[in-house]
C-alpha positions as CSV (number, residue, x, y, z in Angstrom):
1,M,0.0,0.0,-0.1
2,S,1.5,3.1,-0.9
3,Q,1.7,6.7,1.3
4,P,0.3,9.8,0.0
5,R,2.9,12.0,-1.5
6,R,4.1,15.1,0.2
7,G,6.5,16.3,-1.6
8,R,7.5,19.6,-3.1
9,A,4.4,20.5,-4.8
10,A,2.9,20.6,-1.2
11,A,5.6,22.5,0.0
12,S,5.7,24.7,-2.7
13,F,2.2,26.7,-1.9
14,P,2.6,29.9,0.9
15,S,1.2,29.0,4.4
16,R,-2.2,30.5,5.1
17,G,-2.6,33.8,6.1
18,R,0.9,35.0,4.8
19,R,1.6,36.3,1.6
20,R,4.5,34.8,-0.6
21,G,7.5,37.0,0.3
22,A,6.3,38.4,3.5
23,E,8.6,38.3,6.4
24,P,7.1,36.0,9.1
25,P,6.1,37.9,12.3
26,V,8.9,39.1,15.0
27,A,8.6,37.0,18.2
28,G,8.0,39.2,21.0
29,A,6.8,42.1,18.7
30,A,3.6,43.5,20.1
31,A,1.4,44.8,17.2
32,V,0.3,48.1,18.0
33,D,-3.6,48.9,17.5
34,P,-4.7,52.5,17.2
35,E,-6.8,54.1,20.0
36,P,-10.4,52.6,19.1
37,D,-12.7,55.3,18.0
38,A,-15.0,56.0,20.7
39,R,-18.2,56.6,18.2
40,E,-17.3,53.2,16.7
41,V,-17.1,51.2,20.1
42,A,-20.4,53.2,21.0
43,R,-22.1,51.8,17.8
44,A,-21.0,48.7,18.2
45,I,-22.5,48.6,21.6
46,V,-25.9,49.5,20.4
47,L,-26.1,47.5,17.6
48,R,-24.9,44.3,19.7
49,Q,-27.7,45.0,22.2
50,L,-30.4,45.7,19.3
51,T,-29.7,42.5,17.6
52,M,-30.2,40.5,21.1
53,A,-33.6,41.9,21.6
54,P,-35.5,45.2,20.9
55,R,-34.6,47.9,23.2
56,S,-35.6,51.5,24.5
57,R,-33.4,54.5,24.0
58,A,-33.2,54.6,27.9
59,Q,-31.8,51.1,28.1
60,L,-29.4,51.8,25.7
61,E,-28.2,54.9,27.4
62,D,-27.9,52.8,30.5
63,K,-25.9,50.3,28.6
64,L,-23.4,53.0,27.2
65,A,-22.9,54.1,30.4
66,A,-22.2,51.0,32.0
67,R,-19.5,51.1,29.7
68,D,-18.0,54.0,30.3
69,C,-18.9,56.0,27.1
70,D,-18.9,59.6,26.9
71,P,-22.1,61.0,27.5
72,R,-21.7,63.1,24.5
73,V,-20.6,60.4,22.5
74,A,-23.3,58.1,23.7
75,A,-25.9,60.8,22.6
76,E,-24.5,61.7,19.2
77,V,-24.8,57.8,18.3
78,L,-28.0,57.3,20.1
79,D,-29.5,60.5,18.0
80,R,-28.4,58.7,14.7
81,M,-29.5,55.6,15.5
82,E,-32.8,57.2,15.9
83,D,-32.4,59.2,12.8
84,V,-32.0,55.9,10.9
85,G,-35.1,54.1,12.6
86,L,-32.9,51.4,14.6
87,I,-34.2,52.9,18.1
88,D,-38.0,54.0,18.1
89,D,-39.4,54.1,21.3
90,E,-42.8,54.5,20.1
91,A,-42.7,51.0,18.1
92,Y,-41.0,49.4,21.3
93,A,-43.7,50.2,23.5
94,Q,-46.3,48.7,21.2
95,S,-44.3,45.7,21.1
96,L,-43.9,45.3,24.7
97,V,-47.5,46.3,25.2
98,R,-48.5,43.5,22.5
99,S,-46.2,40.7,23.8
100,Q,-47.0,41.1,27.3
101,Q,-50.9,41.1,26.8
102,A,-50.5,38.2,25.0
103,S,-48.0,36.0,27.4
104,R,-49.0,37.4,30.7
105,G,-52.4,39.1,30.3
106,L,-51.1,42.0,32.1
107,A,-53.6,45.3,32.3
108,R,-52.7,48.8,31.4
109,R,-51.7,49.7,35.2
110,A,-48.9,46.9,35.2
111,L,-48.2,47.7,31.8
112,R,-47.6,51.2,32.4
113,H,-45.5,50.2,35.2
114,E,-43.6,47.9,32.6
115,L,-43.3,50.8,30.2
116,R,-41.7,53.4,32.7
117,R,-39.3,50.5,34.0
118,K,-37.8,49.7,30.5
119,G,-37.4,53.5,30.4
120,V,-40.5,54.7,27.9
121,D,-41.1,58.1,28.2
122,D,-44.9,58.9,29.9
123,E,-45.9,60.6,27.3
124,I,-45.3,57.5,24.4
125,S,-46.9,55.3,27.2
126,D,-50.3,57.5,27.2
127,A,-50.5,56.8,23.7
128,V,-49.8,53.4,23.6
129,L,-51.8,52.4,26.4
130,D,-54.8,54.6,24.9
131,D,-55.1,51.7,22.0
132,V,-56.1,49.3,24.8
133,S,-59.9,49.1,25.3
134,D,-61.8,48.4,28.1
135,E,-63.6,46.0,26.2
136,H,-60.7,44.3,25.6
137,E,-59.3,44.3,28.9
138,E,-62.2,42.8,30.7
139,E,-62.5,40.0,28.1
140,Q,-58.7,39.3,29.0
141,A,-59.5,39.3,32.6
142,R,-62.5,36.9,31.8
143,E,-60.1,34.8,30.2
144,L,-57.3,34.6,33.0
145,V,-60.2,34.1,35.7
146,A,-61.6,31.0,33.5
147,K,-58.0,29.5,32.9
148,K,-57.3,29.8,36.9
149,M,-60.9,28.5,38.2
150,R,-60.0,25.3,36.2
151,S,-56.9,24.6,38.9
152,L,-59.2,25.7,41.6
153,H,-61.7,23.6,41.0
154,G,-63.7,22.0,44.4
155,K,-62.3,24.7,46.2
156,D,-64.4,26.7,48.9
157,S,-65.7,30.0,47.3
158,A,-64.2,32.5,49.5
159,V,-60.4,30.6,48.4
160,Q,-61.5,30.7,44.7
161,T,-62.4,34.4,45.2
162,R,-59.3,35.6,47.1
163,R,-57.0,33.7,45.0
164,L,-58.5,35.2,41.9
165,A,-59.1,38.3,42.8
166,G,-55.3,38.6,44.2
167,M,-54.1,37.3,40.4
168,L,-55.8,40.0,38.6
169,A,-54.4,42.6,41.1
170,R,-50.9,41.5,40.7
171,K,-51.4,41.8,36.9
172,G,-52.7,45.4,37.0
173,Y,-56.7,45.0,36.9
174,S,-59.0,47.5,38.7
175,S,-60.4,46.4,41.8
176,E,-64.0,47.3,40.5
177,L,-63.2,45.4,37.4
178,S,-61.7,42.0,39.3
179,W,-64.3,42.1,41.6
180,R,-67.2,42.1,39.1
181,V,-65.3,39.6,37.0
182,V,-64.3,37.1,40.0
183,R,-68.0,37.2,41.7
184,E,-69.9,36.2,38.1
185,A,-67.2,33.3,37.7
186,V,-67.5,32.2,41.2
187,A,-71.1,32.0,41.0
188,D,-71.1,30.3,37.8
189,A,-69.0,27.5,38.9
190,P,-70.8,24.2,38.7
191,E,-69.7,23.3,42.4
192,H,-71.2,26.5,43.5
193,Q,-74.8,25.7,41.6
194,R,-77.8,25.1,43.8
195,D,-79.1,21.5,42.6
């Protein structure tokens, strides 16, 4: 059985990454990189953050501040990102409201708190939350209560009422809406029906 040939043909090609005739790097010579441009560093941080998940301008400002970015450079980079549409707090707020309603069933009060926590301006929050109707919020509360009632089947009506009202309160529903929806759900539960 013959061995593969590794003769002159393989040796005549230059090694990868080095041009023919280029001098090999000198041992111990430090590569001298010029100081990175502060705007490019800030831009890279912002783009990396935006590729992970949507962010508000305030969240990006906080991230740049945590990385010791000059506030003037940060403002300049963020302004440019807003100009080209990569940062849009209103679109971010709309997306956050939709996702939090769908995944967690949050009411306007809890959504306002989430938006404030994410650094969205109150004026933008108000405009976005105006689109959430009272009817939609009540329908959502009824769906949450119906789902939770399945796990409370057979419990005493006082226990069901307390747990359902607590759940809706944690999700930001008003006490008036919560009590109305909970009372109806508990009264309609088969275990509380009179024969």
